[in-house]
N, C-alpha and C positions, 0 to 999 in steps of 0.2 A: 421529709426523710422517712423511708420505710424503716420501721422500728427494728433495731439490732443489725441493720445492714452495715457490714464492715467497710472501712475506708482504706485499710492497709493490706488486707488479706484477700486472696482469691477465693471466691465462693460461687456457687452456681446461681444462675438467674432464677431457677426453680428446680425442684427435684432434689435428688440425693447426690452428693459428691463423696468419693473416698480416695483411694491411692493416687498420688502423683505419678505420672508416667511420662516417658519420652522427653525428659528434661534435656534441653540442649540450647546452644547458641549457634545459630545457623544463618549464614548470609546476613550478618549484622543485626539479627533479631533473636531475642529470647523466645523459646517455645516451651510452654508448660501445658502438657496434656494431663487429663485426670479421669479416673473412673467416674462414670456418670450414669445415673438412672433418671432420665427425663420423665417428668409427669408424676413422680412418686417420691415425696420427701422421706418415705420409709425405705426406699431402695428396692421396690418390688418389681420394677420393670427391668428387662434385660440390659445388662451393662453395655454402655458405649464408651467412647472416649470424647470428652469435651476438650476444647482447645482454646488457650489464650496465647497471644503473642504480642511482642512490642520491642522497640529499640531500648527501652528502659525497663528494669525489673518492676518498678512501681507505676508504670504507665502502660499497662498491657490491656488489650481489648479482647473481649470474648468473641471468638470466631465461630461459635456453634459446635455442632457435632462433627468430629473429624473422621471417626471410624465407628462403624456400626455393624451388627451381625448381618452378613449377606450370603455367606457360603455355608454348606452343611457342616464344615469343620469348626464353626463358631456359632452355631445356631442358638446356643443358650447363653451367649454373652461374649463380648470382647473384653478379656481380662488384662491384667497388668503386663507392662513391658517397658522397653527402653528405646533409645535412639542413638545412632552413631553416624557421623558424617564421613564419607569417603569419596574422593574424586568429585566434589561438588554436589553430591547426592546425599540426602538424609535418608538413612535406612531405619525403619521402625520394625521392631520385633515384639510380638506380644503372644499371649496365650489365648487360643480359641477354645472355649468351654463347650462341652457336649454332655448332656445327661440323657441317657437312653430311657425310654419308657419301659417299665417292668418292675419286677420284684428284685431290686438291686440294693446293696448297701452303700453304693457310690464311693466306697473307699478302695476296696479291692476289685470291684466290678461295676459296670454300668456308667462309667464316666470316661470321656475322652479329653485328653489334654494335649492340644496341638500347638506347636510353635509355628507362627505365621509371620511372614515378612511382607511389608509393603514399602515402597520408596517414593520420594518426592523430590523434585528439582527446585521447588519454590516454597516448601513448607506448608502448603495449603492444598494442592491438588495431588492426589495419590494414584499410583499405578495399580497394576493387577496384583492380587494377593497370591502369595506362594506358600504352600504348606511345606515346612522344612522337616519337622519331627513330629511323630505320632507316638502313641503308647508303646508299640513294639520297638521303638528306637531308644527307649530308656532301659537301664539295667534291670535284670530280672528281679532284683531285690526291692524294686520300687512298687508302691501301691499306684492307684490311678491319680494320686495327687502329686502332680509335677507341674510347676507353673512359674510365671514371672521372670522371663529371661532378661538378664542384664548383659549387654554386649558391649565390648570395646575392642580396639585394635592396639596390640602391643608388639612393637618391633616387627611390624608387617604381618603379624599373625592375628586372625580374628579369634576372640575368646568369648565364651558365654558361661554364665553361671545360672542355674535353675534351682529354685526351691523345691524340696521334695519331702515326702513322707514314705518311709519304708513300709513293707508289708507287715512288719512286726512293730509298727508304731514308734519309729525313731526319726527325728528330724535330721535333715542333712542338706548339703548343697552339691549338686552335680556340676562337674566342670567339663566343658566341651571346647574343642578348637576347630578352626576351619582355615583353609587357604583362600577362600573366595567369599565367605559370608553366606554361602548357599549349601554347601556340602559339609556336614558337621560330624565329628568323631568324638566319642566319649573318651575322657582321659582318666578321671578319678572322682572320688566322692570325699567331701570334707564333712566331718561330723565331730561330735563331742558326746561321750557316753552320758546317758541319763539326762539329756538336756532338751526335753520337750518332744512331742510326737510329730510336729511339722514345722519346717523352717520356711517362712514366706519371704518374698521380696528381697532376695539376696542382692548385695552390691559389693563389688571389690574395687578398691582404689588404693593408691599409694601416695604418701606425703613424705618428702625428705628421704626417699629411698626405702621407707618401711611400709609394708602392706597391712591393710585393714579389711576385714570382712564384716560387713553389716548384714544382719538378718533380723527377721521378726518371728521369734519362736512362739509356737503355741503349745500349751500344756505344761508350763513351768509351775512349780509350787509357789504359793503366795506367802509373803512374809510381811512383817510389820513395817519395814523400811525399804523393801525392794520387791520387785515383781508384783506390784500392787494392783495392776489392771487385769482385765480379762485376759488379754494377750500383751506381750512385751515387744520392745524393739531395742536393739543395742548393737555393739560392735565387738568383735574379737580382735585383739592384737595378734599378729602372726609371727612365729619364730622361724621364719623362712619364707619361701614362696607359697603361693596359693596351692600349688600342686604337692607341697610337702605334707599337707593335711596336719598342720600343727597349730590349731587355734589355742591361744593362751587365755588370758583373763577376758571376761565378758563384762562390758560396762553399758549400762542403760543410757540411751540417748536423752531421754526426757522422763522426769519423775512425776509429771503432772497427770491429770485425768485424761487429757485429750492429745494423744500422739500415737501414731502407728505408721507402718509401711513407708519409711523414708527412702528417698533416692537422692543420690548426689550426681553432679556433673561438673565439668571443668568450664568455668566462666573465663571471660577475657582477663588477661593478666596472670593466668595460671592459677586462679583461685579455685579451690574445691568448695562448691556450694551445695548445701543440703536443703531440701524441702520435704516436709512430712505431711501426712494427713492429720489435721487437727480435729480428730474425731476418734471414735472407738466403735467396736463391733456392737451390733444390736443386743448382744447378750449382756452388755453392761447394765447395771441397775440404776442408771441415770440417763437423762435424755437432753433435748434441746428445745428451748422455747420457740425457735423458728419453725419447727415442724408444723405447728398449727398455722403458720403463715405461708407454707408452701415450699419451703426449702430447708435443707439440713446440711451442716458441716462446712468447713473451709480448709484451706491449706495453711501451714505455718508461714511465718515470714521466711524469706530466704536467709539461710544462716551460713556464714563462712566458717569453714573448719580449719583450725590450726592445731599445732602440737605444742603442749605445755612442757615445761622442764621435766616434769615427772613422767613423761611419756603418754599421759592421757590426752585425749582430744578435747579441744574447747570449741564451743559453738557460740557465735555472736552474730547479731543482725548485720547484714552486709552494709558497707559504708554508705551506699546510696540512701539508706534510710535517714541518715543524719540531715540530708538536704530537705526533708519533709517537715522538719520541726524548726521553730524559731530559736531565739537566743535563750540561754539558760537564765532562770530566775531562782534565787535562793529560797529555800523552804526551811523555816525555823523548826528546830527539834521540839516535838510536842504540839506543834500548831496544827489546827484543822483548817483545810482549805477546800473550797468548792472548785473542782478542777473539771474543765471541759474535756470531753473525749474527742479524739485520741490524745494521749499524752505520753511523754518519755520522762521517767524519773530515774535518777541515779544518785548513789551516795556511797561513801566509804562507811563502814560500820565499826562501832567501838563497843565490843561486848554485846549485851543483849539488844536485840533489834525487833521492832514490831511495826507493821503497817496495816492499817485498817481501811477498808473501802465501805462507806455507808454504814459502818458498824455491823456489816453482814458477812464480810469476808476478811479473814485475818491471816497475815503472813508473819511468822515469828521465828526467831532463833534464840535459843536458850543455851548459853555456853556450857553450863554444867551437864547438859544432856548431849551436847554436840549434835543436835537434831534440828533441822529446819522443817517447819510445818506450813502447809497451806490448808486452812480450815474454813469451811463454809458454816456459818451460824444460822443460815436461813435456807429453807427448802426451796423456795421459789428463786432466790438469787443464784443458786447453783443448779437448779433443775434436777435435784436429787443427789448432787455431788456432796461429799462429806469431808474427808480428810486424806491428804497425801503427805508422806514424810520422806526425808533423805538424811543420811548421816553425813555430816561434813565436819572436818576437824576444827575449823575456825572460819567464821564469816568475816571476810575482809572487805568485800564490796558487793553491791547488788544493783541491778538495773531492771526496771519494770517497764515494759512496753504495753500500754493499754489501748486496745482498739474499741470499737463500739460494743462488742460482746465477747472479747477475748483478752486474756492476759498471757504474756510470755515473760518469765522471770529468770534472769541470768545471774548466777552467783559465782563469785570468785573468778572473774575473767571468763565466764562461760564454761567452767568445768562442770557445773551442775545446773540443769535447766528444768523449769517447771512450765508446762503449758496447760491452760484450762480455758474453757468457756465460762462466762458469767453473764447475768442478765439484769442489768440495773434498770431502774424505773424510767430514767430519762437520758439526756445526752451529756450529763455531767455526774460526777460522784464526789462525795465528801472524803477527802484523803487525810488521814492522820498518821504521822510517822514519829517514832521515838527511837532513840539509840543510834541516830545517824550522825555522820560528820560530813560537813560540806555538801549537804543535800542540794540537788539541782533539779528543777522541773522545766521541761520544755513543752510548749503547746504546738499543736498541729497547725501548719501554715495555711493549708488549702481549705477553702470553705465551699460548700455546695452552692 
């Protein structure tokens, strides 16, 4: 086994992976595209789109590079975008990035951001590229940073949201509509005062008749228990339609070290499924041990989104994950067990809770503080990661999904989530848990 290679998460064969793109279920297959810099685990080659597909979410094959820079309007990279099916054709929309040579600041000048469409009848072979929107097609208040089209069809109308940065450094989302998916008209701008200078990777969806706007804002102030990463990702609840421009509370999707640029899609059965980038911008003060091995980053597990009684959104691993693990084994409180990776641990909590991996990573909840902590006690184990916190009123249950070099931690039915990379010495870890009730451990069924 190649050290740290994941068994549950999508990652690149080599090079750099970032944003998930074009998530879709098309002609009985799931399609997961992603930002990809082949040949450079540091992300220094022009961005392409890598592609995985398969009939099952956890049995997908890597199909190679699907989209790469070919025309002048994308010569500096094929950036993020989305996919929508219409009439048996999968239409893909993305940003073609252009950086002019010269003395430019690349914020208000020198950068081209072009919305480009390609289509496919089989999910693998793509037609001619069409440039739909260029810088002059965006409102005058925009800077040159407009990107990441998310497109859907609602009551026969094509709709698009684009992440943007205004000329005076405020983040926003641009809303466009179209009658045919080719000719687009600007409708409105959605924003929130003093909430970052750029909103990336927008995504609009509705559950139970209520709308939610997901964005990845850059430039938020950092606090002890929120907005702790270089850049953040979260969702606004909306007090009306998207066009009403009424974003309410903002909730972070993931409180861990490694999460950004999520995208959702509708899976069979009407499920709303989210996948995020399990990584962080190069500006972060931590890294990944796989870089020296030739690749970096992965995607999160597919997470089904549901609505809790308090109106918050919950994220939990899709049900298909359960079929990858064996029968539950009880784990005694305070016991230390040698556990083979990957594993699935779950328990109800009763007051104070701690879990330790190899004595080098600690998860803990202290009721008097009402704070859950993820703490690395070892530089190499976390590759520079230190501590992340979240305020939760009461810890009722916890689920930990451990892969070969990642952890996803779901608290209180998925209301609060932590995602992080970690780098153990071998293919198993020493797990110690205290303060749990009815703890259960399940081991991975498949073997290499």
